[in-house]
BAZAGU-235848 format. One record per residue: residue number from 1; y, z, x of N, C-alpha, C, O in turn. Coordinates in Angstrom, 1 decimal, always signed. Last residue first. Layout:
<recs>
NUM:Y:Z:X:Y:Z:X:Y:Z:X:Y:Z:X
...
</recs>
This chain:
<recs>
143:+50.6:+153.7:+216.9:+50.4:+153.0:+215.6:+50.9:+151.8:+215.5:+50.8:+151.2:+214.4
142:+48.6:+154.5:+219.7:+50.0:+153.9:+219.2:+49.7:+153.3:+217.9:+48.8:+152.4:+217.7
141:+46.0:+155.3:+220.3:+46.8:+156.1:+219.6:+48.1:+155.7:+219.1:+48.7:+156.3:+218.3
140:+45.1:+153.3:+222.1:+44.7:+153.2:+220.7:+45.4:+154.1:+219.7:+45.4:+153.8:+218.5
139:+45.8:+153.9:+224.6:+46.7:+153.0:+223.8:+46.3:+152.9:+222.4:+47.0:+152.4:+221.6
138:+43.7:+155.3:+225.5:+44.8:+156.1:+225.1:+45.8:+155.3:+224.3:+46.5:+155.8:+223.4
137:+42.1:+153.2:+226.5:+41.6:+154.0:+225.2:+42.8:+154.9:+224.7:+42.8:+155.2:+223.5
136:+43.1:+152.4:+228.9:+43.5:+151.6:+227.7:+43.1:+152.4:+226.4:+43.7:+152.2:+225.4
135:+41.9:+154.1:+230.8:+43.5:+154.1:+230.5:+43.9:+153.5:+229.3:+44.8:+153.9:+228.6
134:+39.4:+153.4:+230.4:+39.7:+154.8:+230.2:+41.3:+154.9:+229.9:+41.8:+155.6:+229.1
133:+39.4:+150.7:+231.0:+39.1:+151.1:+229.7:+39.5:+152.5:+229.4:+39.8:+152.8:+228.2
132:+40.1:+151.0:+233.8:+40.9:+150.3:+232.9:+40.7:+150.7:+231.4:+41.7:+150.9:+230.7
131:+38.0:+152.3:+234.9:+39.2:+152.9:+235.0:+40.2:+152.4:+234.0:+41.1:+153.1:+233.4
130:+35.8:+150.6:+234.2:+35.8:+152.0:+233.6:+37.3:+152.6:+233.6:+37.8:+153.2:+232.6
129:+36.5:+148.6:+235.9:+36.5:+148.3:+234.4:+36.6:+149.6:+233.7:+37.4:+149.8:+232.8
128:+36.1:+149.6:+238.4:+37.3:+149.2:+238.0:+37.5:+149.0:+236.6:+38.6:+149.3:+236.0
127:+33.3:+150.2:+238.2:+34.4:+151.3:+238.5:+35.7:+150.8:+238.1:+36.5:+151.6:+237.5
126:+32.1:+147.7:+237.8:+32.1:+148.7:+236.7:+33.1:+149.9:+236.9:+33.7:+150.4:+236.0
125:+31.7:+145.4:+239.2:+33.1:+145.8:+238.9:+33.2:+146.9:+237.9:+34.2:+147.1:+237.1
124:+29.7:+144.1:+241.4:+29.7:+145.3:+240.3:+31.2:+145.8:+240.2:+31.8:+146.4:+241.1
123:+27.7:+141.3:+242.1:+29.0:+142.1:+242.1:+29.2:+143.1:+241.0:+28.8:+142.9:+239.9
122:+25.2:+140.1:+242.1:+25.3:+141.2:+242.9:+26.7:+141.9:+243.0:+26.9:+142.8:+243.7
121:+24.6:+138.0:+240.4:+25.6:+137.8:+241.6:+25.6:+139.0:+242.5:+26.0:+138.8:+243.7
120:+22.8:+138.9:+238.4:+22.7:+137.6:+238.9:+23.5:+137.3:+240.3:+23.1:+136.5:+241.1
119:+23.3:+141.7:+237.9:+22.0:+141.2:+238.0:+21.9:+139.8:+238.7:+21.1:+139.6:+239.5
118:+26.1:+141.9:+237.9:+25.3:+142.8:+238.8:+23.9:+142.1:+239.0:+23.4:+141.9:+240.1
117:+26.8:+140.1:+235.8:+27.3:+139.9:+237.1:+26.4:+140.6:+238.2:+26.1:+140.1:+239.3
116:+25.5:+141.3:+233.5:+25.1:+140.1:+234.0:+25.6:+139.8:+235.6:+24.8:+139.3:+236.5
115:+27.0:+143.7:+233.6:+25.6:+143.8:+233.8:+25.1:+142.4:+234.3:+24.3:+142.3:+235.3
114:+29.6:+142.5:+232.9:+29.5:+143.3:+234.2:+27.8:+143.4:+234.5:+27.4:+143.1:+235.7
113:+29.0:+141.5:+230.4:+29.4:+140.6:+231.3:+29.1:+141.2:+232.7:+28.5:+140.6:+233.6
112:+28.5:+144.0:+229.0:+27.4:+143.0:+229.1:+27.7:+142.0:+230.3:+26.8:+141.7:+231.0
111:+31.1:+145.1:+229.3:+30.0:+145.7:+229.7:+28.9:+144.8:+230.0:+28.3:+144.7:+231.1
110:+32.6:+143.1:+227.8:+32.9:+143.4:+229.3:+31.7:+144.1:+230.0:+31.4:+143.7:+231.1
109:+31.6:+143.5:+225.4:+31.5:+142.1:+226.0:+31.8:+142.3:+227.5:+31.1:+141.7:+228.3
108:+32.1:+146.1:+224.7:+30.8:+145.6:+224.8:+30.7:+144.3:+225.6:+29.8:+144.2:+226.4
107:+34.9:+146.2:+224.9:+34.1:+146.9:+225.8:+32.8:+146.5:+225.9:+32.3:+146.4:+227.0
106:+35.4:+144.6:+222.5:+35.8:+144.2:+223.9:+35.1:+144.9:+225.0:+34.8:+144.3:+226.0
105:+34.4:+146.3:+220.7:+33.7:+145.0:+220.7:+34.2:+144.4:+222.2:+33.4:+143.8:+222.9
104:+36.3:+148.3:+220.8:+34.9:+148.6:+221.1:+34.1:+147.4:+221.4:+33.1:+147.4:+222.1
103:+38.6:+146.9:+220.1:+38.5:+147.6:+221.3:+37.0:+147.9:+221.8:+36.7:+147.7:+223.0
102:+37.8:+146.2:+217.4:+38.1:+145.1:+218.4:+38.0:+145.8:+219.8:+37.4:+145.1:+220.6
101:+37.6:+148.8:+216.2:+36.5:+148.1:+216.5:+36.7:+146.8:+217.4:+35.7:+146.5:+218.1
100:+40.5:+149.5:+216.4:+39.5:+150.3:+217.2:+38.2:+149.5:+217.4:+37.6:+149.6:+218.5
99:+41.5:+147.6:+214.6:+42.0:+147.6:+216.2:+41.0:+148.5:+216.9:+40.7:+148.1:+218.0
98:+40.4:+148.4:+212.3:+39.9:+147.1:+212.9:+40.4:+147.0:+214.3:+39.8:+146.3:+215.1
97:+41.6:+150.9:+211.9:+40.2:+150.9:+212.2:+39.7:+149.4:+212.8:+38.8:+149.4:+213.6
96:+44.2:+149.9:+211.4:+43.9:+150.7:+212.6:+42.5:+150.7:+212.9:+42.1:+150.6:+214.1
95:+43.7:+148.5:+209.0:+44.2:+147.7:+210.3:+43.9:+148.6:+211.5:+43.5:+148.0:+212.5
94:+43.1:+150.8:+207.4:+42.2:+149.6:+207.5:+42.6:+148.8:+208.8:+41.7:+148.5:+209.6
93:+45.4:+152.2:+207.6:+44.1:+152.8:+207.9:+43.1:+151.7:+208.3:+42.4:+151.8:+209.3
92:+47.3:+150.5:+206.3:+47.5:+150.9:+207.7:+46.3:+151.5:+208.3:+46.1:+151.4:+209.5
91:+46.2:+150.1:+203.6:+46.2:+149.1:+204.6:+46.4:+149.4:+206.1:+45.8:+148.8:+206.9
90:+46.6:+152.1:+201.8:+45.3:+152.1:+202.5:+45.3:+151.0:+203.6:+44.4:+151.1:+204.4
89:+48.9:+151.7:+200.5:+48.8:+152.9:+201.4:+47.4:+152.9:+202.2:+47.3:+153.6:+203.1
88:+48.4:+149.4:+199.0:+49.3:+149.3:+200.2:+49.3:+150.5:+201.1:+49.5:+150.5:+202.3
87:+47.1:+150.4:+196.9:+46.4:+149.6:+197.9:+47.2:+149.4:+199.1:+46.7:+149.1:+200.2
86:+48.0:+153.9:+196.2:+48.2:+152.3:+196.0:+47.3:+151.7:+197.1:+46.8:+152.3:+198.1
85:+45.6:+156.4:+196.6:+46.9:+156.0:+196.0:+47.0:+154.5:+195.8:+46.0:+153.8:+195.3
84:+43.2:+156.4:+197.6:+43.3:+157.1:+196.4:+44.7:+156.8:+195.9:+44.9:+156.9:+194.6
83:+43.5:+155.1:+200.0:+42.8:+154.4:+198.8:+42.9:+155.0:+197.6:+42.8:+154.3:+196.5
82:+44.5:+156.9:+201.7:+45.4:+155.9:+201.2:+44.8:+155.1:+200.0:+45.5:+154.6:+199.1
81:+42.1:+158.2:+202.2:+43.2:+159.0:+201.6:+44.2:+158.0:+201.0:+44.7:+158.1:+199.9
80:+40.6:+156.1:+203.5:+40.2:+156.6:+202.2:+41.3:+157.4:+201.5:+41.4:+157.3:+200.3
79:+42.3:+155.7:+205.8:+42.0:+154.5:+204.8:+41.6:+155.2:+203.5:+42.2:+154.8:+202.5
78:+42.0:+158.0:+207.0:+43.3:+157.6:+206.6:+43.2:+156.6:+205.7:+44.0:+156.6:+204.7
77:+39.3:+157.9:+207.7:+39.8:+159.0:+206.8:+41.1:+158.7:+206.2:+41.4:+159.0:+205.0
76:+39.3:+155.8:+209.5:+38.7:+155.6:+208.1:+39.1:+156.7:+207.2:+39.3:+156.4:+206.0
75:+40.7:+157.0:+211.5:+41.4:+155.9:+210.8:+40.6:+155.5:+209.5:+41.2:+155.0:+208.6
74:+38.8:+158.9:+212.3:+40.1:+159.5:+211.8:+40.9:+158.2:+211.0:+41.5:+158.5:+210.0
73:+36.9:+157.3:+213.2:+36.6:+158.1:+212.0:+37.9:+158.6:+211.4:+38.0:+158.7:+210.2
72:+38.2:+156.0:+215.4:+37.9:+155.3:+214.2:+37.5:+156.1:+213.0:+37.8:+155.7:+211.9
71:+38.5:+158.2:+217.1:+39.8:+157.6:+216.5:+39.4:+156.8:+215.3:+40.1:+156.8:+214.3
70:+35.8:+158.6:+217.7:+36.6:+159.6:+216.9:+37.8:+159.0:+216.4:+38.2:+159.4:+215.3
69:+35.3:+156.1:+219.1:+34.6:+156.5:+217.9:+35.4:+157.6:+217.0:+35.5:+157.5:+215.8
68:+37.1:+156.4:+221.3:+37.4:+155.3:+220.3:+36.5:+155.5:+218.9:+37.0:+155.2:+217.8
67:+35.7:+158.4:+222.6:+37.0:+158.6:+222.0:+37.5:+157.6:+221.0:+38.1:+157.9:+220.0
66:+33.4:+157.1:+223.1:+33.3:+158.3:+222.2:+34.7:+158.6:+221.6:+34.9:+158.9:+220.5
65:+34.3:+155.2:+224.7:+33.6:+154.8:+223.5:+33.5:+156.0:+222.6:+33.5:+155.8:+221.3
64:+35.4:+156.6:+226.9:+36.2:+155.8:+226.0:+35.6:+155.4:+224.8:+36.3:+155.2:+223.8
63:+32.8:+157.8:+227.8:+34.0:+158.6:+227.4:+34.9:+157.7:+226.5:+35.2:+158.1:+225.3
62:+30.9:+155.9:+228.5:+30.6:+156.7:+227.4:+31.9:+157.4:+226.9:+32.1:+157.6:+225.7
61:+31.1:+152.5:+229.4:+31.4:+154.0:+229.7:+31.5:+154.7:+228.3:+31.9:+154.2:+227.3
60:+29.0:+150.1:+229.2:+30.2:+150.3:+230.0:+30.6:+151.7:+230.4:+30.4:+152.2:+231.5
59:+26.6:+150.1:+227.9:+26.8:+149.1:+228.8:+28.1:+149.3:+229.6:+28.2:+148.8:+230.7
58:+26.7:+152.5:+226.1:+25.6:+152.2:+227.0:+25.9:+151.2:+228.1:+25.4:+151.5:+229.2
57:+29.2:+152.3:+224.9:+28.8:+153.4:+225.6:+27.7:+153.2:+226.6:+27.8:+153.7:+227.7
56:+29.0:+149.8:+223.6:+30.0:+150.0:+224.6:+29.7:+151.3:+225.5:+30.0:+151.2:+226.7
55:+26.8:+150.1:+221.9:+26.7:+149.1:+223.1:+27.8:+149.4:+224.1:+27.6:+149.3:+225.3
54:+27.6:+152.1:+220.2:+26.5:+152.4:+221.2:+26.4:+151.4:+222.3:+26.1:+151.7:+223.4
53:+29.9:+150.7:+219.1:+30.0:+152.0:+219.8:+28.9:+152.3:+220.7:+29.2:+152.6:+221.9
52:+28.6:+148.5:+217.9:+29.5:+148.2:+219.0:+29.9:+149.5:+219.7:+30.2:+149.4:+220.9
51:+27.0:+149.9:+215.9:+26.5:+149.0:+217.0:+27.3:+148.7:+218.2:+26.9:+148.7:+219.4
50:+28.7:+151.3:+214.5:+27.7:+152.0:+215.1:+27.1:+151.1:+216.3:+26.8:+151.6:+217.4
49:+30.3:+149.3:+213.3:+30.9:+150.3:+214.1:+29.8:+151.0:+215.0:+30.1:+151.3:+216.2
48:+28.3:+147.9:+211.8:+29.0:+147.2:+213.0:+29.6:+148.3:+213.9:+29.5:+148.2:+215.1
47:+27.8:+149.9:+210.0:+26.8:+149.5:+210.9:+27.2:+148.7:+212.1:+26.6:+148.7:+213.2
46:+30.4:+150.1:+208.6:+29.8:+151.2:+209.4:+28.7:+150.7:+210.3:+28.7:+151.2:+211.4
45:+31.2:+148.0:+207.1:+31.8:+148.1:+208.4:+31.0:+149.1:+209.3:+31.0:+149.0:+210.5
44:+30.0:+148.3:+204.4:+30.0:+147.1:+205.1:+30.3:+147.1:+206.6:+29.8:+146.3:+207.4
43:+30.5:+150.9:+203.7:+29.3:+150.4:+204.0:+29.1:+149.1:+204.6:+28.1:+148.9:+205.3
42:+33.3:+150.9:+203.4:+32.8:+151.7:+204.5:+31.3:+151.2:+204.8:+30.9:+151.2:+206.0
41:+34.9:+147.9:+202.4:+34.2:+149.1:+202.2:+33.5:+149.6:+203.4:+33.1:+148.9:+204.3
40:+36.7:+145.8:+201.9:+36.9:+146.8:+203.1:+36.2:+148.0:+202.9:+36.7:+149.1:+203.2
39:+35.3:+142.7:+201.2:+35.7:+144.0:+200.9:+35.9:+144.8:+202.1:+35.3:+144.6:+203.2
38:+35.6:+139.4:+200.0:+35.6:+140.3:+201.1:+36.0:+141.7:+200.8:+37.0:+141.9:+200.1
37:+33.5:+139.1:+197.0:+34.7:+138.9:+197.8:+34.8:+139.7:+198.9:+34.1:+140.7:+199.0
36:+30.1:+138.3:+197.2:+31.1:+139.2:+196.8:+32.4:+138.8:+197.5:+32.3:+138.2:+198.6
35:+28.5:+135.2:+196.2:+28.9:+136.3:+197.3:+30.1:+137.1:+196.8:+31.0:+136.6:+196.2
34:+27.2:+135.1:+193.1:+28.1:+134.5:+194.0:+28.3:+135.5:+195.0:+28.1:+136.7:+194.6
33:+23.8:+135.0:+191.9:+25.0:+135.8:+192.2:+25.8:+135.0:+193.2:+25.3:+134.2:+194.0
32:+22.2:+133.6:+189.4:+22.5:+133.3:+190.8:+23.9:+133.9:+191.0:+25.0:+133.6:+190.5
31:+19.7:+134.8:+187.2:+21.1:+134.8:+187.7:+21.2:+134.5:+189.1:+20.5:+135.0:+190.0
30:+17.3:+135.2:+186.2:+17.6:+133.9:+186.6:+18.9:+133.7:+187.2:+19.2:+132.6:+187.7
29:+17.2:+137.9:+185.3:+16.5:+137.5:+186.5:+16.7:+136.0:+187.0:+16.4:+135.7:+188.2
28:+20.7:+139.1:+184.8:+19.4:+138.4:+184.3:+18.6:+138.0:+185.5:+19.2:+137.7:+186.5
27:+22.7:+140.4:+186.2:+22.3:+141.0:+184.8:+21.0:+140.3:+184.4:+20.2:+141.0:+183.7
26:+22.8:+141.5:+189.6:+22.7:+140.4:+188.6:+22.2:+141.0:+187.3:+21.4:+141.9:+187.4
25:+22.6:+143.4:+191.4:+23.7:+143.5:+190.5:+23.9:+142.4:+189.5:+24.8:+142.3:+188.7
24:+20.7:+142.8:+193.1:+20.4:+143.9:+192.2:+21.6:+143.9:+191.2:+21.4:+144.5:+190.1
23:+21.9:+141.0:+194.8:+20.8:+140.5:+193.9:+20.6:+141.6:+192.7:+20.3:+141.3:+191.6
22:+23.5:+142.6:+196.3:+24.1:+141.6:+195.3:+23.1:+141.0:+194.3:+23.4:+140.6:+193.2
21:+21.7:+144.2:+197.6:+22.6:+144.9:+196.8:+23.2:+143.7:+195.8:+23.5:+144.0:+194.7
20:+20.4:+142.3:+199.2:+19.6:+143.0:+198.2:+20.5:+143.6:+197.3:+20.2:+143.6:+196.1
19:+22.5:+141.5:+200.8:+21.9:+140.5:+200.0:+21.1:+141.2:+198.9:+21.2:+140.7:+197.8
18:+23.1:+143.8:+202.1:+24.1:+143.3:+201.3:+23.6:+142.2:+200.4:+24.1:+142.1:+199.3
17:+20.7:+144.1:+203.6:+21.1:+145.1:+202.7:+22.1:+144.6:+201.7:+22.0:+144.8:+200.5
16:+20.7:+141.9:+205.3:+19.6:+142.1:+204.3:+20.1:+143.1:+203.2:+19.8:+142.9:+202.0
15:+23.0:+142.5:+206.8:+22.9:+141.3:+206.0:+21.8:+141.4:+204.9:+22.0:+140.9:+203.8
14:+22.2:+144.8:+208.1:+23.3:+144.8:+207.2:+23.3:+143.7:+206.3:+23.6:+143.8:+205.1
13:+20.1:+143.9:+209.6:+19.8:+144.8:+208.6:+20.9:+145.0:+207.6:+20.7:+145.2:+206.4
12:+21.6:+142.1:+211.3:+20.5:+141.6:+210.5:+20.1:+142.6:+209.3:+19.8:+142.2:+208.2
11:+23.0:+144.0:+212.7:+23.7:+143.1:+211.8:+22.8:+142.4:+210.9:+23.1:+142.2:+209.7
10:+21.1:+145.5:+214.1:+21.8:+146.2:+213.0:+22.6:+145.1:+212.1:+22.8:+145.4:+210.9
9:+20.1:+143.5:+215.7:+19.3:+144.0:+214.7:+20.0:+144.8:+213.7:+19.7:+144.8:+212.5
8:+22.4:+142.8:+217.2:+21.9:+141.8:+216.4:+20.8:+142.4:+215.3:+20.7:+142.0:+214.2
7:+22.6:+145.5:+218.6:+23.6:+144.9:+217.7:+23.1:+143.8:+216.7:+23.4:+143.9:+215.5
6:+20.2:+145.7:+220.2:+20.6:+146.7:+219.1:+21.6:+146.1:+218.1:+21.5:+146.2:+216.9
5:+20.0:+144.1:+222.2:+19.1:+143.8:+221.1:+19.6:+144.5:+219.9:+19.4:+144.1:+218.8
4:+21.8:+145.1:+224.0:+21.9:+143.6:+223.8:+21.1:+143.3:+222.5:+21.5:+142.4:+221.8
3:+21.0:+147.7:+224.4:+22.3:+147.3:+223.6:+22.4:+145.9:+223.3:+23.2:+145.5:+222.4
2:+18.8:+147.8:+226.1:+18.5:+147.7:+224.6:+19.8:+147.5:+223.8:+19.8:+147.2:+222.6
1:+19.1:+145.8:+229.1:+19.3:+147.1:+228.3:+19.1:+146.8:+226.8:+19.1:+145.6:+226.3
</recs>
């Protein structure tokens, strides 16, 4: 499937984008920029979100991936609203978004593993895994 190739390509594009952005922030042409401190910026996490959401939807199940995508967008909105106040107000939205990304990443790994099982061993656990992920996607709503 294309999902195996899509995520590394998106991460490569993200890395190039961040490198070009850091170089453009230098004041002189001889300047050697240090890497930026870890940021919780949307531009840094959005390509990863798209890659894992598409991979989870293609390799495993579209419904929980779409639900997790909507929950992630709500979490990002909560992060931005909290960002307008104090930094401590943005932390819950940030952590909630990371939890959703972890769920989508786990769905990707399980989906790719199931595809490998089907291809090389003939075992298909997709129905069982789809049931588990559909039930587990509701747990994302617990704060």
